[in-house]
FITIPA-790662 format. One record per atom (N, C-alpha, C, O): x, y, z; residue in one letter. Coordinates in steps of 0.02 Angstrom, whole numbers, plus 50000, padded with zeros to 5 digits. Atoms other than C-alpha are relative to their C-alpha. Layout:
XYZA
...
! end
This chain:
499944993250023P
473084904246705P
499405001949957P
499194998249914P
500584997750038R
471644914246638R
500225003249936R
500785005849931R
499844997650067L
471594919746459L
499625006449985L
499025006849996L
500354994050022A
471224937246398A
499684998549933A
500014996249886A
500375001750061F
469894935146267F
500105005449948F
500025011449962F
499944995350055A
470214943146100A
499315001349971A
498844997549981A
500634998550033V
468844951446002V
499904995149943V
500354994149902V
500155004750054W
468014938945888W
499595003449948W
499055006149962W
500374997350056K
467484945045719K
499814994249955K
500244991549921K
500215005850039G
466474931645635G
499315000849973G
499025006249974G
500655000150033A
464884926845551A
499454998850052A
499214993150059A
500535000749950L
463624930045688L
499334999149966L
499225001749911L
500675000850027G
461854924745660G
499934994049954G
499384992349935G
500045005950043K
462294909845552K
499924993850045K
500214993550099K
500095006049960S
461724892945615S
500604995349995S
500694991050037S
499425004350009H
463304884845549H
500555004249968H
500465007149914H
499444996550030S
464994892845520S
500644996450022S
500654993150074S
499375003549988L
466784886445514L
500545005050016L
500575010449986L
499514995249976H
468254894645602H
500694996950006H
500764991250029H
499305001949987T
470164893245601T
500375006550013T
500625009649966T
499734993449986R
470844908545691R
500495000250058R
500585005650087R
499504999749948G
472154903545820G
499735001750069G
499244998850092G
500154998549930I
472054911545991I
499285002350011I
499025001750067I
500694997749990I
470314918545962I
499484994549992I
498884995949987I
500475005650001E
469554901145951E
499545000450061E
498934999550054E
500404999849939L
468974902946131L
499495005749996L
498915004850016L
500474994450006A
468204919946096A
499414998149955A
498844999749970A
500545002250045G
467224912445952G
499554994950034G
498954994950024G
500395005149964A
466684897846061A
499525003350049A
498965001050058A
500434996449953I
466004910046190I
499395002749964I
498825001949986I
500554997250038T
464964918946060T
499534994549974T
498924995349975T
500405005650025C
464384902345987C
499544997350055C
498944996350044C
500385003349947G
463824895246154G
499545004550040G
499065002250070G
500394995549957T
463124910846236T
499635005549962T
499145008249986T
500284994350036G
462714923646101G
500285006750026G
500105011950000G
499714993949972R
463724936146205R
500695001449969R
501014996949941R
499324998350019S
465304945446161S
500484996950050S
500344996650109S
499505002649953P
466854937246234P
500255005450048P
500495003850102P
499794994649956L
467254954346307L
499595000250064L
499825002950115L
500435000149941A
465814951546429A
500304995850056A
500094996350114A
499715004549951Y
466904938746518Y
500685002250025Y
500964999150070Y
499364997649976I
468504948746539I
499905003250069I
499525008050076I
500054997249933G
468704952146724G
499364998250037G
499215001250089G
500615002249966Y
467074943446769Y
500194995450057Y
500544990450047Y
499865004249942G
467184936146944G
500754999450014G
501135004150001G
499305001049979C
468824928847005C
500414995849950C
501024995549957C
499645004450045Y
469274917146860Y
499925001549926Y
500284998549885Y
500094998550071C
468664924546696C
500465005749981C
500425011150010C
499504995050019G
470064934146610G
500694997650022G
500814991550025G
499325001749980L
471874934546668L
500044998350074L
499675001150115L
499895001849930G
472464926446829G
499484995350026G
499204991249989G
500505004249970G
471294917946949G
500214997850070G
500744994750079G
499865002149932R
471224915247136R
499375000350041R
498875003450021R
500574999849955G
470044912547279G
499444995349980G
499554990649941G
500595004150012W
468314905047272W
499595003149944W
499445009149947W
500424997250054P
467314907247110P
499365003150027P
499065000450074P
500564996149974K
465894919747133K
499314997049985K
498844997850024K
500655002850020D
464494910447041D
500114994549948D
500684992649935D
499935005550048K
464134896946912K
500415002049939K
500804997949914K
499614997750058T
464844907346769T
500745000150017T
501154997949977T
499314999949979D
466454910046866D
500284992950009D
500864991749994D
499795007049996W
466514891346903W
500164997249931W
500624993249923W
499855002250069C
466444888446714C
500705002349980C
501074998649950C
499334997450015C
467984899546697C
500534996150037C
501064994550009C
499525003949960H
468864890246838H
500114993249968H
500684990949962H
499965006750030R
468474873446757R
500395000449933R
500784995949918R
499644999150063H
469104880046589H
500745001050012H
501164998249976H
499294999149982D
470724885946670D
500324993250017D
500884991849995D
499745006649981C
470954868446744C
500084995649939C
500574991849934C
499965003950061C
470614860546575C
500615002149959C
500974997849933C
499414997650036Y
471934871546492Y
500644997950037Y
501134996150005Y
499425002349962D
473144867246634D
500164992749984D
500744990949976D
499915007150017T
472874848746597T
500294999349930T
500744995249919T
499735000250069A
473184851746411A
500745002049999A
501134998949963A
499294997949997E
474814860846453E
500434994450029E
500984993250005E
499635005649971K
475364846146562K
500084994349951K
500554990349957K
499965005150052E
475044834946412E
500435002349941E
500484998849890E
499554997650051G
476254845446309G
499685004449947G
500005006149897G
500354995750048C
474964856146218C
500085007350022C
500265008750079C
499974992949986N
474924875146209N
499325003049985N
499225006149933N
500704998350014P
473064879046226P
499875007349984P
499395008849948P
500144992950011K
473194898046224K
500145002249928K
499905007449906K
499854998250069V
473884898146047V
499824994449951V
499954995149891V
500165005750042Q
473264881445981Q
499465001849949Q
498915003849968Q
500494999050053R
472394883545814R
499644993449989R
499954988149992R
500385006050018Y
471014871345772Y
499395002149961Y
499165007849966Y
500594998750040Q
469564870145655Q
499384997450036Q
499384991850061Q
500615002049965W
467824869645729W
499405003149965W
499475007549923W
500624997450028A
466034872845684A
499545002050056A
499554999150110A
500524998049954C
464644881945773C
499344997849970C
499125000549918C
500645002650024E
463024872345750E
499495000650055E
499544997450107E
500544999149952Q
461464877945842Q
500265001550070Q
500084998150118Q
499714997849936N
462444886645980N
500434994850034N
500514994950095N
499565005249973T
463584871546003T
500664999849962T
500664999749900T
499345000750031V
465454870745971V
500094992749981V
500004988250022V
499905006950024R
465834855345865R
500734999049983R
501035003049946R
499305001750010C
467564847345865C
500074993249966C
500614990249967C
500065006950023D
467044831145779D
500554997649953D
500774991949958D
499545002250052N
468294830845636N
500735000850016N
501164999649973N
499304999049982L
469894834545731L
500344993350015L
500064989050049L
499615006149987T
471224821045733T
500635001350041T
500874996950075T
499414998249961D
472714830345809D
499825000050075D
499315002950094D
500145000749928R
472804826345996R
499925006750035R
499445007650072R
500044993549966C
473144844146054C
499425004249974C
499075007350014C
500574996350028E
471884851945936E
499354997550031E
498925001550052E
500615003049973K
470554839945998K
499935001750074K
499385003550097K
500024998749928M
471014842346182M
499785007250014M
499355008450056M
500154993049989V
470944861346172V
499295001749976V
498935005450010V
500684998950024C
469364861446068C
499484997450049C
498975000650062C
500475002849951L
468514850146195L
499965004350063L
499435004950093L
500024995349943C
469024862146335C
499545005949984C
499115007750024C
500404994350020D
468254876646239D
499274998149990D
498825001950007D
500685002450011Q
466734866346191Q
499634999450067Q
499065001850074Q
500315000949934E
466364861646372E
499885006750034E
499365007750066E
500074993449970A
466654879446431A
499425003949969A
499025007050004A
500544996550035A
465484886646299A
499324997350021A
498845001150031A
500625003149977K
464144874246350K
499855002250072K
499275003750088K
500074998049930C
464424878546534C
499765007350004C
499285008850040C
500184992949999W
464344897446503W
499295001149973W
498925005449996W
500674999450030G
462794895246396G
499454998150049G
498895000750045G
500505002349951A
461894886546540A
500015004050065A
499535003750103A
499924996449936A
462524897746681A
499715007049995A
499745010249943A
500254993150000P
461694914146731P
500595004949997P
501125003650024P
499504994750005Y
462674929846688Y
499785005650047Y
499275008950036Y
500184995249948N
462654941346840N
500425006449993N
501015006450009N
499624993850012P
463144959346799P
500395002650060P
500885006250051P
499634997549942Q
463704962646978Q
500714997350003Q
501125000050040Q
499325002949998F
465244951746945F
500445002449942F
501015000149935F
499604997150055I
465824961646791I
500555004350031I
500425008350076I
499414996349975L
467574968846823L
500064999550076L
500195004450110L
499965001449928W
467574960946996W
500715001550024W
501194998949995W
499324998449975P
469044967947098P
500364993850025P
500094989950064P
499605005949982D
470414955047118D
500104999350075D
500134993750101D
499875000449928F
470714959547300F
499414997050039F
499484995050096F
500585003149968L
468954953047339L
499974992549988L
499504989150009L
500005007250017C
469414935747274C
500334995650053C
500234989650053C
499695004049947G
470444930247424G
500634996449977G
500964998549929G
499385003750011Q
471844917647425Q
499964995449939Q
499414993549918Q
499965004650056T
472424906747281T
499854992950025T
500084990850078T
500155007149985H
471734888947281H
500374995649952H
500324989549956H
! end
């Protein structure tokens, strides 16, 4: 299941900042890893935002697909990744989860960390913004 990203209001421009904000952890991770607003990923391709089906449109969409799969794994392990609060740091455009000891907090933070790294390395293609769901094909 894809997650609707909430607006993240944080300390942009700082090389190091600490966050504990519940569901908007992912939104903060996006900004940390990419420098973009999390809103830039709502409805991008076939997997960024709510839902998800078909073949991902590009590398950025594959990052969203992989993140969805990571959250699915966390849910199967008894965690609730969409509302899991955890403390993390943004250091030099990298999400840091180093000090977490709770299993679910660590698992969800690592999902968001890997996704932020993936999005930061993937090209952002404006043609996939608000991509129509009917062009995504069948569910995989």
